[in-house]
C-alpha positions in Angstrom: 0.0 0.0 0.0 1.2 3.5 -0.8 0.3 6.5 1.2 -0.4 10.2 0.4 -0.7 13.3 2.6 -4.3 14.5 3.5 -4.5 18.2 3.2 -2.7 20.1 5.9 -3.6 17.5 8.6 -0.1 16.0 8.7 -1.7 12.6 8.1 -0.5 10.1 5.5 -3.4 8.0 4.4 -3.7 4.9 2.2 -4.3 5.8 -1.4 -6.8 3.0 -1.6 -9.1 3.6 1.4 -12.4 2.1 2.6 -15.8 3.5 1.9 -18.4 2.2 4.3 -21.7 3.1 2.6 -22.1 -0.4 1.4 -21.7 -2.0 4.8 -24.3 0.4 6.2 -27.2 0.0 3.8 -28.8 0.9 0.5 -26.7 -1.7 -1.3 -28.9 -4.7 -0.8 -28.5 -7.4 1.9 -25.5 -6.8 4.2 -24.2 -9.3 6.8 -22.5 -7.6 9.7 -20.0 -10.5 10.3 -19.0 -10.4 6.7 -18.7 -6.6 6.8 -16.5 -6.8 9.9 -14.3 -9.4 8.1 -14.0 -6.9 5.2 -12.9 -4.2 7.6 -10.3 -6.5 9.1 -9.1 -7.4 5.6 -8.7 -3.7 4.9 -6.5 -3.1 7.9 -4.5 -6.2 7.1 -3.9 -4.9 3.6 -2.6 -1.5 4.8 -5.7 0.6 4.7 -5.6 3.2 7.4 -8.5 5.5 6.4 -12.2 4.6 6.7 -15.0 6.9 5.4 -18.5 6.5 6.8 -21.6 8.7 7.6 -24.1 8.9 10.3 -26.9 7.9 7.9 -25.3 4.8 6.5 -27.6 2.3 8.0 -28.7 4.9 10.6 -25.3 4.6 12.2 -24.7 0.9 11.4 -21.4 1.4 9.6 -20.1 3.8 12.3 -20.8 1.2 15.0 -19.1 -1.5 12.9 -16.0 0.7 12.6 -16.1 1.3 16.4 -16.1 -2.5 16.9 -13.1 -2.8 14.5 -11.2 -0.2 16.6 -12.0 -2.1 19.7 -10.7 -5.4 18.2 -7.5 -4.0 16.7 -4.5 -2.2 18.0 -3.4 -0.5 14.8 -4.0 3.3 14.5 -6.3 4.3 11.7 -8.3 7.4 10.8 -12.1 7.6 10.6 -14.0 10.2 8.6 -17.7 10.5 9.0 -20.3 12.9 7.7 -23.2 14.9 9.0 -26.2 16.7 7.5 -28.3 14.0 5.8 -30.4 13.4 8.9 -32.4 16.4 7.9 -35.8 15.3 6.6 -35.5 18.1 4.0 -32.2 19.7 2.9 -32.4 23.4 3.9 -29.5 25.7 4.7 -31.3 26.6 7.9 -30.9 23.0 9.0 -27.2 23.4 9.5 -27.7 25.1 12.8 -25.4 25.0 15.8 -28.0 22.8 17.6 -28.3 20.3 14.8 -24.6 20.1 14.0 -23.7 19.6 17.7 -26.4 16.9 18.0 -25.2 15.1 14.9 -21.6 15.2 16.1 -22.5 13.9 19.5 -24.4 11.1 18.0 -21.5 10.0 15.8 -19.1 10.3 18.8 -21.3 7.8 20.6 -21.6 5.5 17.6 -17.9 5.6 17.0 -17.2 5.2 20.7 -14.6 8.0 20.6 -13.9 11.4 22.2 -13.1 13.1 19.0 -13.9 12.6 15.3 -10.8 12.5 13.2 -12.5 14.2 10.2 -16.1 15.4 10.0 -17.5 16.2 6.6 -20.7 18.1 5.7 -22.7 15.5 3.8 -23.6 17.0 0.4 -25.5 20.0 2.0 -27.8 22.4 0.3 -25.6 24.6 -2.0 -26.5 27.8 0.0 -24.7 26.3 3.0 -21.4 27.0 1.2 -22.3 30.7 1.2 -22.9 30.8 5.0 -19.6 31.3 6.8 -21.4 31.0 10.1 -21.8 27.2 9.4 -18.0 26.8 9.1 -17.6 29.0 12.2 -19.7 26.4 14.1 -17.3 23.7 12.9 -14.3 25.7 14.0 -15.9 25.9 17.5 -16.4 22.1 17.5 -12.7 21.7 16.8 -11.9 24.1 19.6 -14.1 22.1 21.9 -12.1 19.0 21.1 -15.0 17.1 19.4 -13.5 17.3 16.0 -9.8 17.1 15.0 -10.5 18.4 11.4 -13.3 19.0 9.1 -14.1 18.9 5.4 -17.0 18.6 3.0 -18.6 16.1 0.6 -20.1 17.7 -2.4 -22.1 17.0 -5.5 -20.8 19.7 -7.8 -17.4 21.1 -8.7 -18.7 24.6 -8.0 -19.5 23.7 -4.4 -16.0 22.2 -4.0 -14.4 25.5 -5.2 -16.6 27.5 -2.8 -15.9 25.2 0.1 -12.1 25.6 0.0 -12.4 29.3 0.3 -12.9 28.6 4.0 -9.3 28.3 5.5 -9.9 25.3 7.8 -11.5 23.0 5.2 -9.0 20.2 5.0 -10.6 17.9 2.5 -13.2 17.7 -0.3 -14.9 14.4 -1.1 -16.2 14.4 -4.7 -17.3 11.9 -7.2 -14.3 11.2 -9.5 -13.8 8.2 -11.8 -13.5 7.3 -15.5 -17.1 8.3 -15.9 -16.9 11.6 -14.0 -13.8 13.6 -15.0 -14.8 17.2 -14.7 -13.2 17.7 -11.2 -9.7 17.1 -12.7 -10.4 19.9 -15.3 -12.0 22.5 -13.0 -11.0 21.8 -9.4 -7.8 19.8 -8.8 -5.3 22.6 -9.5 -7.0 25.0 -7.0 -7.2 22.2 -4.4 -3.5 21.5 -4.8 -2.7 25.2 -4.5 -4.6 25.5 -1.2 -3.2 22.1 0.0 -6.7 20.6 0.3 -7.0 16.8 0.3 -9.3 15.2 -2.3 -11.2 12.0 -1.5 -12.4 10.3 -4.7 -15.8 8.8 -3.9 -17.9 6.4 -6.0 -14.6 5.5 -7.7 -16.2 2.4 -9.4 -19.4 4.2 -10.5 -21.6 2.1 -8.2 -20.0 -1.1 -9.4 -20.3 -0.4 -13.2 -16.6 -0.1 -13.4 -16.0 -3.6 -11.9 -17.1 -5.2 -15.2 -19.2 -7.6 -13.1 -22.6 -6.3 -14.3 -24.7 -7.0 -17.4 -28.2 -6.2 -18.7 -29.3 -9.3 -16.8 -28.1 -7.9 -13.4 -30.8 -7.6 -10.8 -30.6 -5.3 -7.7 -32.5 -5.7 -4.4 -35.4 -3.5 -3.7 -33.4 -1.6 -1.0 -30.4 -1.1 -3.3 -30.0 2.4 -4.6 -29.0 1.0 -8.0 -32.6 -0.1 -8.3 -34.5 2.8 -6.7 -32.3 5.8 -7.4 -31.3 5.5 -11.1 -33.4 8.6 -11.9 -32.8 10.5 -8.7 -36.0 9.4 -6.9 -34.3 9.3 -3.5 -31.3 11.6 -3.8 -29.0 13.1 -6.4 -29.0 10.8 -9.4 -25.3 11.4 -9.9 -24.7 9.2 -6.9 -26.0 6.1 -8.8 -23.8 4.9 -11.7 -22.2 8.4 -11.6 -25.3 9.7 -13.4 -24.6 7.5 -16.5 -27.4 5.6 -18.0 -26.9 1.9 -17.1 -27.0 0.6 -20.6 -24.6 3.3 -21.9 -22.3 2.5 -19.1 -22.3 -1.2 -19.9 -21.3 -0.5 -23.5 -18.4 1.7 -22.4 -17.3 -0.9 -19.9 -17.0 -3.5 -22.8 -14.4 -1.2 -24.4 -12.6 -0.5 -21.2 -12.2 -4.2 -20.6 -9.9 -4.3 -23.6 -7.5 -1.9 -21.8 -7.1 -3.9 -18.6 -3.4 -4.8 -18.1 -2.5 -8.5 -18.0 -3.2 -10.1 -14.6 -5.3 -7.1 -13.4 -9.1 -6.5 -13.2 -11.2 -3.7 -14.5 -11.8 -2.5 -11.0 -8.0 -2.2 -10.5 -7.7 -0.4 -13.8 -10.4 2.1 -12.8 -8.8 2.7 -9.4 -5.3 3.0 -10.9 -6.7 5.6 -13.3 -7.7 7.7 -10.4 -4.3 7.4 -8.8 -2.7 8.8 -11.9 -3.8 12.2 -10.6 -1.4 13.5 -7.9 -4.0 15.9 -6.6 -6.0 12.9 -5.3 -5.3 11.8 -1.8 -7.2 8.6 -2.0 -9.9 6.6 -3.7 -12.5 5.2 -1.3 -14.2 2.2 -2.9 -16.6 0.2 -0.8 -16.5 -3.5 -0.1 -19.0 -5.8 1.6 -16.7 -8.8 1.4 -13.0 -9.4 2.1 -12.3 -10.5 -1.5 -13.6 -7.2 -2.8 -11.4 -5.3 -0.4 -8.3 -7.3 -1.4 -9.0 -6.7 -5.1 -9.2 -3.0 -4.5 -6.1 -2.8 -2.4 -4.0 -4.5 -5.2 -4.6 -1.4 -7.4 -2.1 0.5 -5.2 0.7 -1.8 -6.5 -0.5 -1.7 -10.2 2.0 -0.1 -12.5 1.2 3.3 -13.9 -1.0 3.2 -16.9 0.6 3.8 -20.3 0.1 7.0 -22.2 -1.7 5.0 -24.9 -4.2 3.6 -22.4 -4.8 7.0 -20.8 -5.5 8.5 -24.3 -8.0 5.7 -25.2 -9.8 6.3 -21.9 -9.9 10.1 -22.6 -11.3 9.4 -26.0 -14.0 7.1 -24.7 -15.1 9.6 -22.1 -15.2 12.4 -24.6 -17.3 10.6 -27.1 -19.6 8.5 -25.0 -19.8 9.8 -21.4 -19.0 13.5 -21.3 -22.2 14.7 -22.9 -24.2 12.9 -20.3 -22.5 14.2 -17.1 -20.2 17.1 -17.8 -22.7 19.9 -17.5 -24.5 18.6 -14.4 -21.8 18.0 -11.9 
């Protein structure tokens, strides 16, 4: 495993980290014992950064990570998120009372005195134009409840606005072969300000694993079933906003570019790591085998110039018109 600096925190985090949405919920059936085994496999493989949220299974994934911390002696970092407990996303919802309550709840779930990194969880765009919200986060740091804070965003423009606040240490944003705009519009400014970038949904909700087909079926409680058109939350969260059938056709072409001995998942993760501005990719994993496959991407050789050019061409012709102007 290779490690990269996270913003100005002084931390070095694993460039392949662990996203805990899948072990919390909204990805079909999840078995807690298998999820815990996946978390142990992550630590065994060198992962030292785990990303979760208070709404993933209503705290389920936070509690699983707390159990991991109790069972292991290794030091690792935990990032969680707050804000999606609001029944309706409004800027007024990001009040001192609510933020403090959410933080206290996560502290209890994680069984810790201080959250390593708290991220605002894709809040209403207007929140980024309310400095008082970030002042509340500063106060929570001073109170010792947070070590650092950052944001998770839907849009590049939100990311650019967020890093105007001097104590924002990280931005979590969807970035993968099917969502490339952040590299064009955001990465250089994040590097200039020394802000960490967490690449979320790195495998486009599993599309970029190459393990799906038109015959694939998803459980009723799996967002890949109920949120394809944004019925529950931003549609860009599911398959990165790409039409499923279009994505499958693009995947068939990407499979031809996979290096010998590697998998499409590893190619997709290695592509993300080609960007020095990225701190880490945070793929999910419900089973140890998935985690180990993801970890191996850290040791994959850099992609050739020819491969990168073919990926760029595929994106420009088939994917860019579907996503570029939305996020």
